[in-house]
N, C-alpha and C positions, 0 to 999 in steps of 0.2 A: 649507552647500553650497558646494563649491569649483567644480564644473563640472556643467552639465546641458545636455542637448539633447533636445528632444521629450519632456521629462519629464512633461508633462501629457497626452500622447497615450496612448490605450488600445492595448494590444498583447495578443496571445494569449500567455499565459505558459508553456504546456505544463507541465512538471513543476516549474517555479517555484511552481506552485500548492501544492505540498506544504509550502512555508514557512508558508502560511496554516493548513494542517492541523496542522502542527507547533506553531504558536503556540496553536491551540485546545487541544491536548493539555496544553501547559504551564499554561494557565489553568484547565482544567476537570477534570483528573484528579489524584488523589492519587499517592502514590509507586508504586502498583501498579494493574494493569489489572483492572477488574471483568470476570469471565469468565462466571459463571452467576448467575442469581437462582433462589431455590428456597424451597419450603415443605415441611414434613413433616406428613403427615396420616395418622395411624394407622400402617399398615404400608407406606405409599407415600411416595416422595420425588418431588415434582413440580418440574420445573425449566424455566426459560426461558433463551434465549440473550440475550446482550448485544451480539452482533456481534464479540466478541473475536477478532481475527485470529490470536492466538498459540495458540489451542486446538489441540493436537496438531500444531502446525507444527514439523516435525522440526528445522530448523536453529536454532530458538529454544528447543527443549526445554521448551515451556510445558505441563507435565504436572500442575500442582497441581489444576486443576479435574477433569481426567481421573481422578486418584487419588482425589479426593473421591467421584466417582460409582462408581468401581471398588470402593471400600472399604465403601460403604453396604450394610447388610444388608436395606434396604427394596426394594420393587419400584420400578422406575424408570419415570417417565412424562415424556415431552417434551411441553410445551405450546407449540404454535407459534402464529404470527399476530402477533407483536409488530412485525415489520418491515413498514412501509408504503412500498413503492417497487418499482421494476422490477429485473430481474436485471442491467441495465446502467445506467450513469450517463447523464444528459442529454447528448445530442449525441455519444455514442460511435459509432465506426464498426462497424457490424454485422459486416462481413466480417473483422474481427480476432478473431472469437469463438474460433478454434482456437489462438490464440497465448497463451503463458503469461502475458503481461502484461495480459490482459483476462479474468481469472477472474470468475465471476458473484458477485453480492453477495447475502448472505442473513444471517439472524439468528444462525445457529449454524454458522459455517464449520468445516470439518473438513479438516485437512492442507492448508490453503491453497486448498481447492477445486480442487486440481490432481491429475492422475495423473502419476506418474513412470514413464516408459517407457524401458527400456534393452535391451541385448542381451548374451547370454552363450552362447558356443558356437553362434552362429547362431540362437538361439532368443530370442523376446521375453520380457522380464521386466517384469511390470506390478505396480505398487504404488499403492494397495492391491490385493491379490490378488482381492478381491471382484469386480473388473471383468474378470477373465480371460475370462469367457464372452462379453463384449461386443465382443471383437476379431474381425474377419473379414478374411481375405485376399481382395483383389480380383484374381482370376485374369485379368481382362481387361487389367490394367496390368502389363506385363512389362519396361518400361524406365524410366529416370529414377532419381532419388534415393529412398532409403527415407524415408518420412514418414508419420506417422499423422494421419488426418483424421477428426474426429468429425462425425456427422450433426448438423445445426444444432439440431434440436429433440429429439434422442434420444441416449441413451448407447449409441450404436452407433459403433464405431471401425473405420475401414477402413485397410488398408495395402497397398501394391503387392506383386505377386508377384516381388520381386527380393531378392537376398541382403542380409542386414543385417549390418553390421560390428559388432565387439564394442565399438568406441568410440562407438557410437550412443547419444545421450541426447536425450530430448525430454520436455517437460512440456506436458500437454494439459489444459485446463479440462474438468471433467466437468459434465454438466447437473444443475442443482440441482432437487430435488423432495423432498417430505417423506418419501416412501418410501425414497429413497436415503439421506437423513439417518438415518432409523431403522435401516436395514440396516448402514450404516457404524458407527454407535454400538454396535449389538448385536455386530457382528463384532469391533470393537476392544476393547470392554469384556468380551467373552465372557460376556455376560449379556443377557437380553431387555430391550429398551427399547420401551415401548408409547407410543402417541399418546393425548393427552387434549386436549379442548377446554375451556380454563379461562383466564379473565382473571387476570392477575397481581395478587394483592392488594397493598395498600400495605405490609403487614408482611413482604413477601418478603425473605429474607436474601440476602447476597451472598458468593460465593466469588471470591477474587482469584487471578490467575494470575501473570504475570511483572511485573518492575519496569517502570514506565512508561518510564524512560530507555532501557532495552534495546529496547523495541518501537519507540520513536521513532527510535532509531539504526538499527534494522533497516529502517525505512521510508526514511530519508534517504540512507544510504550507497549502496545499490544502486538507489535510486529505485523502491521497491516500490509499484506501483499498488494491489495487493490490500490491503496493510496500510493504505494511505492511505484507501481507500474504507471499509473496515470500521471504522477508528477514528472516522469521523464518526458511525457508528451507536453506538459506545461512548459518544461524547459525548452523544448524545441520550438514552441510557440514564440519564444523570445528571439529566435534566430531567423525564422522564415515563415512563409504561409503554409508550409507542410508540417504535419505532426509526425515525428518519426523517432522511435526508440533508439535506433542506430545513430541517428544524427545527434541526439542529445548526449549519448554515451561518448561518441567520438569527440564532441566539443569539450566536454568536461575533462576527458583524458588528455587531449592534445593541448588544452589551454591551461589547465590548473594542476595536472598531475604528471608533468614531464620530468619532475625531479624525484619520482619514486625510484627506489633501488632496482625494482624489477617491473617490467611492463605488465600491467594487469590484463587478464583475459576476462572481460566484463561484457555480459550479453543481455542481462535483464535488470530490472530495478529492484526486485524483491529477494532474489536468491532462490527462487523455486527451481531454477535450472542448474543442473550439474555441469553445465558448460562454463560457468564462472570458475575462474582459478586465480587465487591471490596468494601471496606469500605472507608469512607472519610479520616480516620486517616492513612490508608495505602497509599492513594494517596499523602497525605502531606509528609509522610516519604519517599516515592519514589521520589518525587520532590526534597527533601533535598539530597537524595543519588545522583541524577542526577547532582545537583548543585555542589556537592563536587567532583564527578567523572570528570566532565568537567574542573572544577577549573579555569574557564576563562569565566567571565560573558559575555563579548562581543561575544565570540565564541558561547556560549550556546544560547544567545538570537537571534543570527543571524539564528539559525535553527528552531526557534519557531514563530508561528503567533504573530504579534504585534498589540495591540489594536489601531484601527483607521488607520493602516498603511499596514498590509499585512495578507495574509492567511485567515483563518476562523474567525479571530478577526477584519478583515478590517472594517466591518460595525457594530461591536458590541460596539465600543467606538468612541468618536469624534476624528477627525484627528488633534491632537495637534502637536506642533513643534517636540516634542520628545515623543515617546511612553512611557507610564508608566505601562503598563501591558503586560506580555508575557505569553502565555499558550496554552492550548489545549481545544477545545470544543468537545462535543459529543452529537449527536442527533439521536434519533429514534422516532417513533410515541409515544407521551406522555412521552418522555424523553428528557431533555436538560441539559447537564452538562458543567461545566467549571472549570478547575484546572490550576494553574500556579503561577506566581510570580508578585507581585505588588510593584513598586518602589514608595516611598513616598517623599513628598517635603522636609522632614528632612533627606533624604539620606539613609533611611532604606530599606531593602528588606524583604517583607513578603511573605510567602507561603500560598496559600489558595486552597480550593476545595469545590465546590458546586456540589452535586449530587442530581438532581431533577428528581424523578421518579413518574409515575402514576398520573400526573396532567391532568386536562381536559380543562384548559384555553389555550389560544394560546401560542405558543413558544415565540412569541415576548414579551408577558407579563412577562414571566419568565426571558428572556434575559435582559429586561429593568431593572428589580429589581436587578439582579446581577451587572449590570453596575453601578447602583446607589450606591450599597454597596461598591464595589471595588473603585469607584471614591472617596467616602468619606474617605476610608482608605488612599488613595493616598494624599488627601488634609489635613487630620487632624493628621496624624502620622509622 
């Protein structure tokens, strides 16, 4: 350690929490994401979810599990009930329910558990189309910006009676329930999927979807909360027939993180909760463990935001010919953190962690100061 300040103090990490989720994936998953568990019984194919976030997620093209169900000549039955937890993580802000970054958690997510709403020729375009009938114009609202708002407990979506521009884009979480899952599966597969109440047997087989690295990268670069939360369920799938965020966190902490200087307070996968509390020296040691676990700098850095080039560090540093900083940001109100690796002109690699909490100046001010310090390290060391 070259320099430390308040290194043993606990801070709210925000999306720096995803580094813990990232490390859990490196330790617990093979090269591909388990997507479905299944058994074949006579003319029936019975399947269970694993929490796989890549299932029918359009920008990842995770279609292997979908094609497996599509091609099966058997009757399809979805067995639900593996997930033991709430639709939101511990300590999440309930009033963010309508925002894309807080999709609900479940055992078989479909299309990111989000609706894509856009406009063409002044008309709304909804995907999946199955939700078309759920949209209602609020004729009492005739001013303001065009924005879709879902009712908190129902898949009823309201929009104001104002013109919608063709460049309008919005992603809105839909309300998770078993009936909606069955309807979406049946509509997408173009074949009937029925419900069955059946405990998953020990001999259930596994269908894998995407490469693990591609899903971890999709979580880290844009700081995708949905992928982070669902991955914890995928980790618990490796442990038992129950999907549980708490089980996954406890396993990673008790099995792989017992040597951290301070015991982390870790409650969700994404960092949306202010219940997470980590120390800077824990973050530094975690980054060291990640570096050693991957044991391939090119592979590791390809999965992380790069200063001035990609992800959440795209605008945090100048666009140099070659990035010199790779890491993870974390932002909530009055919180802005950054932890990662900085490459120096002398060819060294340094690990750093800034956890900035409870400030009242602008986030841009804090970001600029971190950029200045990290850049100086790059140039002088």
